[in-house]
N, C-alpha and C positions, 0 to 999 in steps of 0.2 A: 746475580743472586741464583742459587741452585734450589732444587727441590720444588714443591708445589708452587704455583703462581699465587700471589697474595694481592688482593683487591681491597682497598680501603673504600668504605661506603659511609659518606656523611649522612646523618639522619634528618637533616633539614629542619624546618620550622618546627619547634616543639609542640606548638598547638595545632599543627596540621596533621596530614595523614602520614608524613614521612616516617615517623617512628614505628607505626604499627605495619606499614608496608614492609620496613626493614626486617621486623620480627617474622614475617611471612616466609623470609628466605630460608628459614631453618628447615622448611619442609622439602627443600630441594637439594639435589647433588649438583653443585655448581661446577665442580671440577677444579676448584680452587679454594684457598683460605679466604674466607670473607670476613673482614675486620670492621665491625661497626664503630663509628666514631660519634658519640653522642652521650647523653645522660643514661647511665645503666638503670637507675631507679625508674625513670620515665618509661624506659623500654619494657621493663618488667611489668609495669603498670598497665601499659597498653596491650601486652601480650595476654594478660589476665582478662582485661576487658573484652578482648576479641576472642576469648576462649582458645587460646593457642598454648600448647605445652611447649615452652621454648626454655631451654637451658642456656644461660649466658655466662660466659667465662671471661675473666680478665685476660687480655691479650698478653701472651709471653712469646716474644719472637722465637726463642730457641725451643719452645715446646713443640710436640708433634701436632699435626692438624687434628682438631677435635672430631668426635664421632658425629654421625648424622643426628639431627635434632638439637645440635648445640651451635652457638654462635659465639665468636670472639668480640669483646668490646674494649675500646679505649674510652674510659669514663671521662666525660666533660662536665664540670660543675655548672649548674644554673644559678643565676642570680635571684630569681623570683619563682614562686609556685606556678606551675602550669595549669591554666584552665582550658580545657579542651575546646577548640574553636575560637579562642580569644587570644591572639598574639600579644605579647607583652614586650615592648621595646627594651626592657631591662635584660632580656634574654639574648638580645641581638649580639652581644659580645660572645656569648657562648657558641652561637651559630657560626660566627666568623672564626672563632678558635678551632672548631671542628674542621673547617675548610683549611685553615692554615696547617693543622696537624697533617691533614691528608696530602697537601701539597708539599710540605717539608719532606714527608716520608717518601713520596714518589721521586722527588728530586735527589734524595740521598741513596735511592736504590733500595729502600726498605720495603716499598710496595711496587708492584708492577703496573698499577694503574689505579684510578680512583672513579667512583661512581657517585653521583650526587642525587639525594632525594630533594624534593622541591623546598624552597625557602621563600620568605614573603619580603620582596624588595622594599615595599613601602614601610614595613615595620623597622627594617634596618636604617632606612633613611630617617625615620622618626627618632631613632636612637642618636642621631647626630653624625652618622657616618654616611658620606655620599657613595651611594651604591646603585649601579644600574643593571647588575646581573651578574651571575656565575661567570659568564664568558669573559666579560671585561675585568672582573676581579682576578681571573686566573691569568689573563694576559699580563696583568700588572704584576702579580705576585711571582710569576715564573720568568719575568724579563723577556717574554717572547716578543719577536719582531713582527707583530701582526698575527691575528687569528681569525678563523672563519667558523661561523656556526653552520653545521651540517646536521640535518634530520634525515633519518633513514627509516623506511617502513612502508609496507604495502607495495613493495616492488619499486619504490622510488627512493632517490637520494636528492634532497633539495638543500643547496647552500644559499647563503645570504650575503648580499654585498654590503648591507647595512643591518644592524641588529635592533637595539632598543632605542629608537629615535622617535620623537613625535613626527607625524606624517609631514608637516610643513617644513621640517629640517632635512628630509631625505635628499631631495634634489641637490642641495648644496653640498651634501656629504659624499656624493658620488662624483669622483674626478678620474681622469685618465689614469693617474698614479695609483689611487686607491683601488680602482677596479683591476688594474694589471696586478697589483700585489695580491688581491683576493684570488685571482685566476692562477697565479703562480703557486700559492699555497695549496689551493684546491688540487691542482694538477699533480703537485709533489706528493701530497698525502695520498691521493688515490693510487699513485704508483707505489709509494713505500709502505703505506700501512694497509691498503686493501689489495695489493698485488695485481693491480690492473696495469698491464704494460703500456698501452696507449689509450688512456681514457678520453672518451667523447663527452664533451661539455656543451650543453645548450644554454644559451644565454637569453634571458628575457628582456625586453625593452622596458623603459620606465613608464612611458606614457600609453594611453589607449592606442591600439593599432600600431604599436611601436613607433609613435610619432606621426604616422600617416605622411611620411615623406617631408617632415618639418612643419606640417600644418597644425599638428596637435602637440608640439613640443619639439625642441632641437636637441635634446640631450643625446638621443640615439645617434644622430649625425655628428655632434661635435665632441661627445665624450665616449660613448660605448663602442661605436665602430672603430675609432682609432686605437682604443685599448685592445680590441680584438685583433686588429691588424698586427699590432706589436706582439701580442700573445702568439699569434701564427708564426711570426718571424723567429720565435723562440722554440718552436716545435710543439706548442700547446694546441690540441684539437679542439678548439672552442668555436662554436658557430652561433650566429645571430647578428643583431638582436631580433628576437621573435616576439610577436604580440602575445602577451601573457594569457589572453583569454582562450587561445587555441594551442598554446605551447604544451599543455599537459595531457592533450588527448594520446591515446595510444600510438596512432600513426606517427606522431611526432617524437615522443620521448620514450616509446617502447624499447628502442635500441640504445638509448643514452645511457652513460654511466652516472651522470649527475646533471642536474638543472640548477643554474645560478639565477635566483631571483634578486630583484633590486631591493626589496625591503620585506620586513617581517611578515606583513599581512598579505602579501602578494603570492608568496609560495607556500606558507605553512598551512593555510586553510585546505588546500588541495591534498597535501600529505596527511593531515590529521583526519580528513574525511575518509581517506583510504586506510588509515592504520591507528586511529586513536585508541589509546590503552595498550598499544604494542609497539609504538614508535619509540625511537632513541635519538637522543640529542648527542651529537659527538663534536667536540671542539677540536679543529684542525689548526695546525700551526704551533701547538704547544711542544715543549720538550718532553712532555709526559702524556699519558693516555688518560682522557677524561671522557666519560659518558654520563648521561642523565636521562631522567624520565621525560616524557613529552607532555606533562601536565602540571598543574599547580598544586597549591597546598590543600585544596578541597576542605576548606574549614567547616562547611555545613555538615559533612559526613565523618569528620575526624572522631575516632574512638568508637564508632559503631560496628566496625569490622566488615563494613560492606564495601570499602575501597578495594578496586581491582589492582592487584600486584603486578599485572601483566607487563606494564611498561618498565617497571623496575627490574623485573626478571630479564626482560629483553636487553636492558641496559647492561646488566651484569654479564649476560652472554656475549654481547658486543665487546665489552671491555676485556672478557677473557679471550675472545677470538683475536682481538688486536694485540693484546699482551703476548699471547702465544706466538703470533707471526713475529712480533719484534724480538722476542727471545730466540726464536729459530733463526731469524736473520743475523742476530748478534753472534750465535754459535757458528753459523755458516761462515761469517766473515773471519772469525777467529780460526776456524779450520782451514780456510783458504790462505790465511796469512802464515799459519804454521807450515802449510804444504810448500808455500813459496819460498820459505827461509830454510827448509829442511836441507841438510847436507847429505848428498848421496855418495 
């Protein structure tokens, strides 16, 4: 695709803060065409409720980019009226439809990347659809061979070996094979998407004190260390396992390119303490670019205009940065191929 980068932005749970945060993007020059995918009437209502002068236009792929203060929209019909702060399972299909439109557009090359506002996993499950999160849904819909959740913010990048699992299921989910796959994806995308030639990855242990030599758990000895040894043999600069309670101090991770935590609440509280409201969730391992906010639906303040759009802005900026790098890389490869085949 030539011309301005195009980023699809799904507006998330209709009763949450996602729609109003998306309308706040009209006040910024994103350097790309931002295409909202959600219910246009709801977006207009939220913009008015929050006192925002936003002009919404139906997305026309062949049309020029709209002027400042305008946003393009792909309208998605809702099944039930929206009551702010009260999610309705009847609208879950529309939420998933918006995701599907963004995914399909990215896979087809119509969009350069996608950004997701927060949705409500429980409400989607209540509608009868088994749903554990954006990350897992994107993996299934794109046919990716494994994905990794990475959050970036506050000078940190934290990836997760497991994502949305009950704590009692975490240890069984971490195997040598799964951990090695995660390390391969993390290393590859740090090189190809982030442009880090030799990324340094620090890996947390699972147990307190990284198992204390086996006295507080054997996963570090039996699972994590062997996976790291195999990763080293493949040229992946991964170190550990380190005790998680000291891994995030500046002396340890200040020069690392990423930290790999074993489970969701081991790594993310640290990053969110450093950057909440400005952090970005990036899904690695996908054939497309996807970023998201670092927070939930914030139902209690939906419609008040008080929600901070900082994380969404950061997610858009990150998607733009990654998409620009991907386009430049594709252009460079085409130029190199043309040069190699040129007849002198």
